[in-house]
MIZAPA-806655 format. One line per 10 residues: number of its first residue (from 0); for each residue x, y negated, z negated of C-alpha. Coordinates in nm, 3 decimals, padded with zeros to 5 digits. Layout:
<recs>
NUM = X:Y:Z | ...;
</recs>
This chain:
<recs>
0 = -00.045:-00.001:00.003 | 00.159:-00.313:00.130 | 00.203:-00.606:-00.084 | 00.090:-00.882:00.149 | -00.150:-01.140:00.032 | -00.392:-01.296:00.213 | -00.232:-01.614:00.361 | -00.305:-01.955:00.161 | -00.458:-02.227:00.421 | -00.276:-02.499:00.575;
10 = -00.237:-02.867:00.454 | -00.443:-02.900:00.781 | -00.732:-02.699:00.628 | -00.742:-02.852:00.263 | -00.489:-02.689:00.000 | -00.527:-02.423:-00.261 | -00.534:-02.444:-00.605 | -00.486:-02.168:-00.885 | -00.718:-02.257:-01.154 | -00.656:-02.198:-01.492;
20 = -00.875:-02.251:-01.815 | -00.870:-02.105:-02.175 | -01.055:-01.824:-02.234 | -01.268:-01.685:-02.528 | -00.956:-01.613:-02.780 | -00.602:-01.652:-02.744 | -00.518:-01.222:-02.639 | -00.712:-01.284:-02.320 | -00.571:-01.592:-02.243 | -00.211:-01.402:-02.245;
30 = -00.348:-01.189:-02.029 | -00.482:-01.431:-01.759 | -00.123:-01.589:-01.805 | 00.023:-01.261:-01.712 | -00.235:-01.214:-01.414 | -00.151:-01.531:-01.318 | 00.225:-01.458:-01.303 | 00.231:-01.150:-01.138 | 00.009:-01.308:-00.834 | 00.257:-01.614:-00.812;
40 = 00.569:-01.392:-00.853 | 00.465:-01.194:-00.552 | 00.414:-01.487:-00.354 | 00.760:-01.545:-00.421 | 00.876:-01.280:-00.353 | 00.728:-01.255:-00.039 | 00.897:-01.659:00.016 | 00.557:-01.789:00.072 | 00.391:-02.100:-00.016 | 00.257:-02.137:-00.373;
50 = -00.073:-02.282:-00.453 | -00.073:-02.579:-00.707 | -00.142:-02.501:-01.066 | -00.432:-02.682:-01.240 | -00.534:-02.693:-01.552 | -00.870:-02.737:-01.729 | -00.803:-02.732:-02.056 | -00.912:-03.069:-02.220 | -00.829:-02.926:-02.605 | -00.454:-02.878:-02.511;
60 = -00.494:-02.467:-02.597 | -00.251:-02.388:-02.359 | 00.099:-02.401:-02.567 | 00.408:-02.637:-02.430 | 00.558:-02.291:-02.289 | 00.314:-02.247:-02.031 | 00.536:-02.325:-01.721 | 00.741:-02.095:-01.819 | 00.536:-01.812:-01.869 | 00.410:-01.908:-01.503;
70 = 00.780:-01.947:-01.403 | 00.724:-02.292:-01.277 | 00.955:-02.541:-01.292 | 00.722:-02.832:-01.407 | 00.411:-02.877:-01.618 | 00.093:-02.779:-01.480 | -00.137:-03.087:-01.346 | -00.465:-03.120:-01.549 | -00.772:-03.211:-01.398 | -00.962:-03.497:-01.517;
80 = -01.342:-03.577:-01.445 | -01.484:-03.929:-01.529 | -01.830:-04.061:-01.582 | -02.001:-03.746:-01.682 | -02.234:-03.782:-02.024 | -02.102:-03.520:-02.339 | -02.242:-03.162:-02.316 | -02.516:-03.107:-02.584 | -02.344:-02.866:-02.812 | -02.623:-02.696:-02.979;
90 = -02.743:-02.500:-02.650 | -02.482:-02.244:-02.760 | -02.221:-02.359:-02.994 | -01.998:-02.019:-02.948 | -02.009:-02.009:-02.540 | -02.012:-02.395:-02.480 | -01.638:-02.479:-02.481 | -01.603:-02.174:-02.169 | -01.919:-02.368:-02.023 | -01.808:-02.728:-02.055;
100 = -01.472:-02.616:-01.900 | -01.667:-02.456:-01.639 | -01.916:-02.708:-01.523 | -01.552:-02.968:-01.510 | -01.393:-02.737:-01.294 | -01.668:-02.752:-01.040 | -01.701:-03.128:-01.039 | -01.359:-03.159:-01.009 | -01.321:-02.942:-00.669 | -01.620:-03.147:-00.546;
110 = -01.399:-03.435:-00.554 | -01.075:-03.314:-00.438 | -01.001:-03.158:-00.032 | -00.968:-02.817:-00.170 | -01.056:-02.516:00.051 | -00.924:-02.228:-00.162 | -00.970:-02.206:-00.549 | -00.798:-01.870:-00.704 | -00.880:-01.826:-01.069 | -00.839:-01.548:-01.271;
120 = -01.171:-01.318:-01.434 | -01.089:-01.386:-01.788 | -01.116:-01.761:-01.779 | -01.464:-01.817:-01.677 | -01.382:-02.139:-01.502 | -01.507:-02.020:-01.184 | -01.865:-01.929:-01.288 | -02.037:-02.224:-01.187 | -01.822:-02.266:-00.893 | -01.910:-01.930:-00.762;
130 = -02.288:-02.018:-00.793 | -02.233:-02.340:-00.672 | -02.119:-02.132:-00.338 | -02.390:-01.889:-00.358 | -02.621:-02.112:-00.366 | -02.487:-02.342:-00.061 | -02.463:-02.667:-00.286 | -02.078:-02.768:-00.236 | -02.027:-03.011:00.112 | -01.801:-02.802:00.271;
140 = -01.681:-02.476:00.317 | -01.436:-02.308:-00.015 | -01.310:-01.948:-00.071 | -01.306:-01.836:-00.399 | -01.027:-01.608:-00.483 | -01.048:-01.396:-00.770 | -00.775:-01.184:-00.945 | -00.891:-00.922:-01.156 | -00.805:-00.802:-01.496 | -01.051:-00.558:-01.569;
150 = -01.217:-00.842:-01.759 | -01.276:-00.910:-02.154 | -01.559:-00.679:-02.155 | -01.346:-00.376:-02.064 | -01.067:-00.468:-02.240 | -01.279:-00.541:-02.583 | -01.463:-00.180:-02.519 | -01.133:00.017:-02.486 | -00.982:-00.153:-02.800 | -01.310:-00.050:-03.003;
160 = -01.352:-00.438:-03.058 | -01.701:-00.558:-03.127 | -01.727:-00.927:-02.927 | -01.841:-01.221:-03.087 | -02.112:-01.440:-02.921 | -01.839:-01.621:-02.732 | -01.698:-01.304:-02.577 | -02.039:-01.176:-02.510 | -02.106:-01.528:-02.333 | -01.768:-01.437:-02.134;
170 = -01.893:-01.120:-01.996 | -02.142:-01.286:-01.816 | -01.982:-01.566:-01.683 | -01.683:-01.343:-01.553 | -01.904:-01.073:-01.423 | -02.120:-01.309:-01.222 | -01.789:-01.513:-01.121 | -01.702:-01.179:-00.963 | -01.993:-01.092:-00.805 | -01.967:-01.377:-00.608;
180 = -01.648:-01.430:-00.518 | -01.527:-01.407:-00.167 | -01.214:-01.222:-00.224 | -01.092:-01.004:-00.509 | -00.746:-00.946:-00.574 | -00.665:-00.645:-00.812 | -00.292:-00.558:-00.928 | -00.207:-00.218:-00.810 | 00.102:00.038:-00.719 | 00.200:00.132:-00.395;
190 = 00.456:00.417:-00.278 | 00.817:00.337:-00.399 | 01.169:00.545:-00.356 | 01.308:00.795:-00.569 | 01.455:00.651:-00.934 | 01.849:00.750:-00.935 | 01.906:00.727:-01.312 | 01.802:00.949:-01.596 | 01.589:00.723:-01.825 | 01.813:00.696:-02.180;
200 = 01.523:00.455:-02.275 | 01.168:00.417:-02.344 | 01.015:00.078:-02.290 | 00.657:00.081:-02.406 | 00.435:-00.232:-02.248 | 00.160:-00.296:-02.542 | -00.161:-00.374:-02.315 | -00.442:-00.288:-02.587 | -00.464:-00.448:-02.856 | -00.636:-00.179:-03.032;
210 = -00.291:-00.008:-03.043 | -00.076:-00.287:-03.143 | -00.065:-00.189:-03.504 | 00.151:00.128:-03.371 | -00.010:00.379:-03.579 | 00.002:00.679:-03.310 | 00.409:00.607:-03.253 | 00.460:00.777:-03.593 | 00.273:01.118:-03.438 | 00.401:01.030:-03.075;
220 = 00.780:01.037:-03.142 | 00.828:01.355:-03.322 | 00.679:01.569:-03.043 | 00.957:01.442:-02.782 | 01.161:01.801:-02.710 | 01.360:01.515:-02.480 | 01.428:01.310:-02.759 | 01.816:01.380:-02.809 | 01.872:01.147:-02.488 | 01.639:00.899:-02.583;
230 = 01.924:00.598:-02.711 | 01.709:00.356:-02.763 | 01.278:00.252:-02.802 | 01.197:-00.102:-02.694 | 00.887:-00.260:-02.760 | 00.743:-00.558:-02.554 | 00.356:-00.729:-02.601 | 00.354:-01.017:-02.309 | 00.268:-01.339:-02.473 | 00.263:-01.232:-02.836;
240 = 00.490:-01.059:-03.029 | 00.480:-00.815:-03.230 | 00.448:-00.921:-03.650 | 00.689:-00.797:-03.896 | 00.474:-00.539:-04.051 | 00.486:-00.347:-03.683 | 00.827:-00.400:-03.621 | 00.913:-00.229:-03.944 | 00.672:00.061:-03.814 | 00.823:00.104:-03.497;
250 = 01.203:00.100:-03.627 | 01.115:00.381:-03.884 | 00.960:00.604:-03.632 | 01.264:00.532:-03.356 | 01.485:00.630:-03.688 | 01.319:00.944:-03.705 | 01.494:01.053:-03.360 | 01.777:00.885:-03.412 | 01.712:00.567:-03.125 | 01.766:00.218:-03.211;
260 = 01.493:-00.011:-03.157 | 01.438:-00.317:-02.986 | 01.172:-00.588:-02.936 | 01.173:-00.789:-02.585 | 00.971:-01.116:-02.539 | 00.921:-01.163:-02.224 | 00.654:-01.355:-02.036 | 00.649:-01.190:-01.666 | 01.079:-01.247:-01.599 | 01.232:-00.908:-01.592;
270 = 01.393:-00.863:-01.966 | 01.771:-00.770:-01.966 | 01.780:-00.392:-02.061 | 02.088:-00.226:-02.174 | 02.042:00.124:-01.946 | 01.809:00.320:-01.763 | 01.494:00.283:-01.874 | 01.131:00.439:-01.834 | 00.823:00.229:-01.885 | 00.529:00.389:-02.076;
280 = 00.217:00.182:-02.045 | 00.036:00.188:-02.402 | -00.370:00.110:-02.327 | -00.642:00.148:-02.078 | -00.820:-00.019:-01.830 | -00.733:-00.329:-01.647 | -00.483:-00.435:-01.891 | -00.262:-00.133:-01.819 | -00.325:-00.227:-01.472 | -00.123:-00.538:-01.521;
290 = 00.147:-00.397:-01.677 | 00.186:-00.156:-01.433 | 00.224:-00.391:-01.228 | 00.437:-00.586:-01.381 | 00.674:-00.289:-01.466 | 00.684:-00.174:-01.088 | 00.799:-00.510:-00.994 | 01.058:-00.495:-01.289 | 01.188:-00.201:-01.073 | 01.121:00.065:-01.343;
300 = 00.978:00.435:-01.341 | 00.630:00.488:-01.508 | 00.565:00.781:-01.735 | 00.199:00.910:-01.711 | 00.146:00.904:-02.065 | -00.182:01.150:-02.022 | -00.321:01.343:-01.703 | -00.538:01.100:-01.512 | -00.906:01.157:-01.548 | -01.148:01.192:-01.272;
310 = -01.322:00.873:-01.342 | -00.976:00.676:-01.426 | -00.822:00.782:-01.055 | -00.922:00.460:-00.934 | -00.723:00.289:-01.197 | -00.396:00.450:-00.988 | -00.112:00.621:-01.098 | 00.053:00.463:-01.397 | 00.068:00.517:-01.767 | -00.207:00.486:-02.018;
320 = -00.198:00.613:-02.341 | -00.506:00.728:-02.524 | -00.608:00.674:-02.904 | -00.496:01.025:-03.002 | -00.169:01.093:-02.800 | -00.183:01.440:-02.841 | -00.055:01.530:-02.466 | 00.140:01.196:-02.442 | 00.466:01.385:-02.537 | 00.462:01.639:-02.277;
330 = 00.421:01.363:-01.992 | 00.694:01.173:-02.122 | 00.920:01.449:-02.177 | 00.828:01.569:-01.798 | 00.954:01.233:-01.701 | 01.249:01.198:-01.885 | 01.407:01.586:-01.735 | 01.304:01.481:-01.381 | 01.365:01.116:-01.279 | 01.011:00.969:-01.161;
340 = 00.971:00.757:-00.857 | 01.014:00.363:-00.876 | 00.653:00.252:-00.753 | 00.629:-00.123:-00.563 | 00.382:-00.384:-00.684 | 00.062:-00.418:-00.474 | -00.265:-00.554:-00.464 | -00.577:-00.399:-00.363 | -00.796:-00.671:-00.152 | -01.177:-00.653:-00.120;
350 = -01.405:-00.915:00.053 | -01.741:-00.840:-00.026 | -02.011:-00.917:00.252 | -02.257:-01.182:00.135 | -02.598:-01.089:00.271 | -02.720:-01.345:00.468 | -03.028:-01.528:00.359 | -03.310:-01.745:00.611 | -03.386:-02.071:00.519 | -03.716:-02.160:00.554;
360 = -03.825:-02.450:00.712 | -03.963:-02.743:00.550 | -04.334:-02.737:00.759 | -04.601:-02.713:00.509 | -04.525:-02.731:00.151 | -04.326:-02.450:00.001 | -04.348:-02.571:-00.347 | -04.612:-02.648:-00.624 | -04.518:-02.843:-00.903 | -04.718:-02.733:-01.173;
370 = -04.713:-03.073:-01.386 | -04.873:-03.049:-01.745 | -04.972:-03.354:-01.956 | -05.156:-03.399:-02.261 | -05.234:-03.754:-02.469 | -04.938:-03.908:-02.291 | -05.007:-04.170:-02.036 | -04.704:-04.357:-01.987 | -04.477:-04.021:-02.002 | -04.699:-03.877:-01.711;
380 = -04.701:-04.251:-01.487 | -04.306:-04.224:-01.497 | -04.313:-03.821:-01.425 | -04.533:-03.893:-01.135 | -04.278:-04.172:-01.021 | -03.999:-03.951:-01.017 | -04.215:-03.693:-00.803 | -04.346:-03.974:-00.525 | -03.948:-04.072:-00.477 | -03.825:-03.727:-00.378;
390 = -03.618:-03.660:-00.112 | -03.808:-03.314:00.016 | -04.170:-03.356:00.111 | -04.218:-02.997:00.130 | -04.411:-02.973:-00.244 | -04.775:-03.046:-00.374 | -04.867:-03.119:-00.728 | -05.139:-02.986:-00.943 | -05.140:-03.170:-01.248 | -05.309:-02.967:-01.539;
400 = -05.501:-03.235:-01.827 | -05.450:-03.019:-02.124 | -05.755:-03.139:-02.304 | -05.634:-03.516:-02.328 | -05.862:-03.757:-02.556 | -05.727:-04.073:-02.566 | -05.873:-04.352:-02.396 | -05.590:-04.477:-02.229 | -05.482:-04.108:-02.120 | -05.850:-04.026:-01.987;
410 = -05.845:-04.377:-01.792 | -05.492:-04.278:-01.659 | -05.653:-03.965:-01.568 | -05.905:-04.120:-01.358 | -05.671:-04.377:-01.231 | -05.485:-04.080:-01.046 | -05.770:-03.929:-00.858 | -05.758:-04.131:-00.562 | -05.388:-04.164:-00.443 | -05.393:-03.782:-00.571;
420 = -05.618:-03.673:-00.308 | -05.512:-03.912:-00.053 | -05.177:-03.698:-00.069 | -05.353:-03.363:-00.127 | -05.277:-03.297:-00.449 | -05.515:-03.215:-00.723 | -05.589:-03.254:-01.072 | -05.754:-03.016:-01.301 | -05.888:-03.097:-01.673 | -05.946:-02.822:-01.907;
430 = -05.973:-02.738:-02.272 | -05.689:-02.784:-02.468 | -05.518:-02.439:-02.482 | -05.155:-02.538:-02.507 | -04.835:-02.521:-02.286 | -04.821:-02.176:-02.156 | -05.195:-02.182:-02.117 | -05.195:-02.512:-01.870 | -04.895:-02.403:-01.726 | -05.080:-02.079:-01.604;
440 = -05.354:-02.287:-01.511 | -05.194:-02.468:-01.260 | -04.986:-02.148:-01.139 | -05.327:-01.914:-01.067 | -05.428:-02.220:-00.830 | -05.120:-02.247:-00.654 | -05.094:-02.077:-00.255 | -04.702:-02.172:-00.227 | -04.430:-01.904:-00.214 | -04.269:-02.139:-00.510;
450 = -04.352:-02.265:-00.830 | -04.178:-02.548:-00.985 | -04.278:-02.644:-01.371 | -04.267:-02.956:-01.491 | -04.382:-03.099:-01.847 | -04.545:-03.491:-01.844 | -04.230:-03.643:-02.056 | -03.914:-03.553:-01.787 | -03.826:-03.727:-01.472 | -03.691:-03.530:-01.179;
460 = -03.404:-03.707:-01.020 | -03.467:-03.757:-00.664 | -03.312:-03.454:-00.493 | -03.451:-03.207:-00.765 | -03.674:-03.050:-00.515 | -03.466:-03.084:-00.241 | -03.165:-02.886:-00.401 | -03.413:-02.610:-00.595 | -03.548:-02.519:-00.267 | -03.202:-02.483:-00.083;
470 = -03.035:-02.307:-00.384 | -03.321:-02.058:-00.369 | -03.360:-01.991:-00.010 | -02.950:-01.966:-00.005 | -02.910:-01.739:-00.264 | -03.244:-01.529:-00.262 | -03.286:-01.577:-00.667 | -03.635:-01.522:-00.833 | -03.594:-01.767:-01.095 | -03.378:-02.083:-01.105;
480 = -03.324:-02.291:-01.392 | -03.058:-02.590:-01.382 | -02.895:-02.828:-01.616 | -03.014:-03.131:-01.731 | -02.926:-03.481:-01.871 | -03.116:-03.551:-02.192 | -03.221:-03.897:-02.284 | -03.421:-04.096:-02.574 | -03.524:-04.399:-02.395 | -03.518:-04.568:-02.067;
490 = -03.424:-04.945:-02.009 | -03.501:-05.148:-01.691 | -03.185:-05.167:-01.484 | -03.145:-05.478:-01.229 | -03.408:-05.376:-00.979 | -03.674:-05.349:-01.278 | -03.647:-04.956:-01.254 | -03.702:-04.788:-01.600 | -03.346:-04.614:-01.601 | -03.334:-04.290:-01.861;
500 = -03.007:-04.395:-02.074 | -02.861:-04.060:-02.112 | -02.713:-03.895:-02.403 | -02.597:-03.548:-02.314 | -02.581:-03.296:-02.048 | -02.740:-02.973:-02.135 | -02.613:-02.679:-01.991 | -02.707:-02.319:-01.923 | -02.577:-02.002:-01.861 | -02.899:-01.847:-01.646;
510 = -02.925:-01.449:-01.708 | -02.698:-01.402:-02.024 | -02.929:-01.148:-02.231 | -02.711:-01.089:-02.476 | -02.696:-01.420:-02.622 | -03.052:-01.478:-02.594 | -03.141:-01.318:-02.938 | -03.048:-01.674:-03.125 | -02.985:-01.897:-02.842 | -03.206:-01.998:-02.558;
520 = -02.879:-01.975:-02.273 | -03.157:-01.910:-01.992 | -03.284:-02.239:-01.897 | -03.529:-02.500:-01.952 | -03.902:-02.459:-01.829 | -03.835:-02.693:-01.597 | -03.756:-02.421:-01.328 | -03.818:-02.269:-00.992 | -04.001:-01.934:-00.990 | -04.081:-01.722:-00.699;
530 = -04.479:-01.712:-00.719 | -04.504:-01.339:-00.644 | -04.210:-01.311:-00.936 | -04.438:-01.524:-01.204 | -04.756:-01.268:-01.109 | -04.544:-00.981:-01.167 | -04.433:-01.104:-01.478 | -04.811:-01.211:-01.586 | -04.685:-01.590:-01.655 | -04.642:-01.762:-01.975;
540 = -04.777:-01.620:-02.303 | -05.098:-01.844:-02.426 | -05.058:-01.792:-02.785 | -05.186:-02.128:-02.943 | -05.004:-02.355:-03.158 | -04.687:-02.100:-03.066 | -04.391:-02.199:-02.785 | -04.038:-02.076:-02.677 | -04.306:-01.993:-02.341 | -04.074:-02.027:-02.108;
550 = -03.795:-01.860:-02.336 | -03.985:-01.501:-02.351 | -04.091:-01.520:-01.977 | -03.743:-01.621:-01.847 | -03.621:-01.345:-02.068 | -03.913:-01.103:-01.955 | -03.865:-01.186:-01.598 | -03.458:-01.083:-01.612 | -03.541:-00.776:-01.771 | -03.763:-00.634:-01.506;
560 = -03.540:-00.695:-01.224 | -03.577:-01.022:-01.110 | -03.264:-01.228:-01.040 | -03.222:-01.514:-01.279 | -02.986:-01.810:-01.202 | -02.886:-02.136:-01.299 | -02.852:-02.438:-01.055 | -02.521:-02.584:-01.195 | -02.620:-02.946:-01.114 | -02.846:-03.161:-01.352;
570 = -03.128:-03.189:-01.143 | -03.404:-03.418:-01.415 | -03.390:-03.578:-01.710 | -03.516:-03.413:-02.041 | -03.660:-03.654:-02.305 | -03.543:-03.595:-02.681 | -03.796:-03.659:-02.918 | -03.798:-03.629:-03.306 | -04.143:-03.482:-03.311 | -04.203:-03.201:-03.061;
580 = -04.397:-02.914:-03.010 | -04.088:-02.717:-03.131 | -04.061:-02.930:-03.442 | -04.418:-02.926:-03.539 | -04.500:-02.557:-03.456 | -04.382:-02.249:-03.722 | -03.976:-02.142:-03.580 | -04.032:-01.771:-03.672 | -04.377:-01.727:-03.450 | -04.175:-01.890:-03.173;
590 = -03.850:-01.668:-03.206 | -04.038:-01.350:-03.224 | -04.206:-01.467:-02.907 | -03.865:-01.569:-02.716 | -03.706:-01.230:-02.866 | -04.027:-01.000:-02.807 | -03.868:-00.878:-02.435 | -03.600:-00.761:-02.628 | -03.784:-00.578:-02.899 | -04.039:-00.392:-02.636;
600 = -04.103:-00.043:-02.650 | -04.052:00.231:-02.885 | -03.704:00.087:-03.046 | -03.865:-00.263:-03.131 | -03.894:-00.182:-03.513 | -03.482:-00.093:-03.504 | -03.420:-00.380:-03.274 | -03.606:-00.591:-03.467 | -03.419:-00.485:-03.776 | -03.109:-00.543:-03.600;
610 = -03.163:-00.889:-03.480 | -03.265:-01.008:-03.853 | -02.922:-00.852:-03.978 | -02.697:-01.063:-03.716 | -02.920:-01.367:-03.724 | -02.851:-01.382:-04.107 | -02.498:-01.279:-04.088 | -02.458:-01.564:-03.883 | -02.683:-01.816:-04.064 | -02.981:-01.854:-03.852;
620 = -03.228:-01.996:-04.136 | -03.566:-01.932:-03.955 | -03.522:-01.552:-04.001 | -03.440:-01.528:-04.383 | -03.817:-01.578:-04.437 | -03.965:-01.304:-04.214 | -04.180:-01.053:-04.355 | -04.096:-00.711:-04.247 | -04.346:-00.555:-04.037;
</recs>
């Protein structure tokens, strides 16, 4: 398998960048840096032009040694984006730093003459960029290339690490980035040449944080029948040196077979070795693949630490050490007796084919805006004015009045009858039944392929419907939520327009179900939904005095197979008030609805108690007073 990587674009086509951003944990950052270093070193061996390295690291999480770890002669440039509101931290505090960096990365790429972005799956930095590409939202063509490491989920599961909420968010971000990448690069091994020397040293390359405590070394080394020829045992964990306790344990184990011990440090460059060395990869999954590629680039023979199982064959012929290495000594003995071939570093390159989606024309309405109101005539006028200012004409409006009773509200509705009729829009008046029932009433009257739900206190940006429609048709998504810009008041500008005074931007992830028990990471109710999907799910719940109907609907749609995505742009202004439906309703009942799709079926009681336990563990107060079923 050749090492040759795809050519980077020429200057005339726009430049290529290698985009790096901190991940959920420091050890994942170490693996990300290693993957980036392997990619850059491959270009250097081929004497190819390197992409510019760009950091999205507002917090300064990467250390000052990053240039050395990447083999650079100068510090990478840090991206900067001006004029954006701060991100609302309460949407999902554990994952918000990663989401913010992904949003900043997308906005920076929009403003630059970039034709290719290369990133590593572990960072999550390409998440919103991948969505924007899939949804056809970028103004010019761009290639997204992702270097695969196996992913944080694979790394954590093989290490028996229970994920925190930030890691659960990263699992979703990296999976979606890979799913929508135009090109994927996986470190691998190619056919090499025979080793010329019999190894007298073992180099354990540590990939798996679950094995770093070195408990296995006491069981492994004494089993080596060829131990007499091992003069030195070496240990290396790229980016993270061993602790004093780990070093003491390793030294004791090496001493029992009469070998010296040495601890090496390397961020990717070949360390100085004292003699013929056999590399043994300690770990499984993608991280082990990175280290196998690294050892091959150093010209070291690799031992298979245990027989390759059929399900692992795709990982390549590199060493993997199981949690209980009972057979590892046999494999290492064989490699010590008969020198192995030295593999060459290579890359598996895949280019997933994107299924083309036909874009519908603007002939006739494609979207029904399901607008609901209750006793807020001033806000309603602002919402309607924002719809009248839309850049797309492919929509109609069904306004449902949910039992307004004040004279001002009734007069405002009467005044809207004639202009609505002139546009072919409709007004439906009904008895008060709460948000879910009002939205369902509007949806039941719609005949267009898509529904767009909107509350009377929100204000649409002029391109809201145009962008929603284009993204839905380009991606084939069944449900599209989006970012929004929150505000508390409007002030007149120079033209007299009451402009919302934005305080924060609210980001969402889309279908990240693992975070939904405690956080609505799915999106706001102001969303575009395929009408057939809405009908298949059954619409919103209609329990009076209970909210979270949008949260429950999105989760139910996702769990029934609908494709739920977030459109990574702020398409409307979201009004924030001290008194709202979520503040005047009972949070326990709201949360029960928002998690009901997760608790449905035979496993509901067990799921409910697990949810309560997690909520209490992480200090989520509303569940502490919930009565057990």
